[in-house]
C-alpha positions, 0 to 999 in steps of 0.5 A: 321590324321583324320578330323572326331576324336573324333566326331560321323563321326569318328566312320562311317570312322572308320567302313568304313575303316575296314569294315571286322572288327564285332561289338564287342568290340575289336573294341575300341582297334583297334578304336584308332590303326587305327586312328594313321595309 
C-alpha cells in the first residue's frame, strides 16, 4: 500500500502518519504494522 516501502522515504512518511510515536526502538515494531494498516 505504501509506495515508499523499503525506501528512505518510507521512514519519513511513517513519521508523518504517526507523529505521536516518540523516537524509540519500539518504532521498529510498529513500523511494519503501520505499513500494513
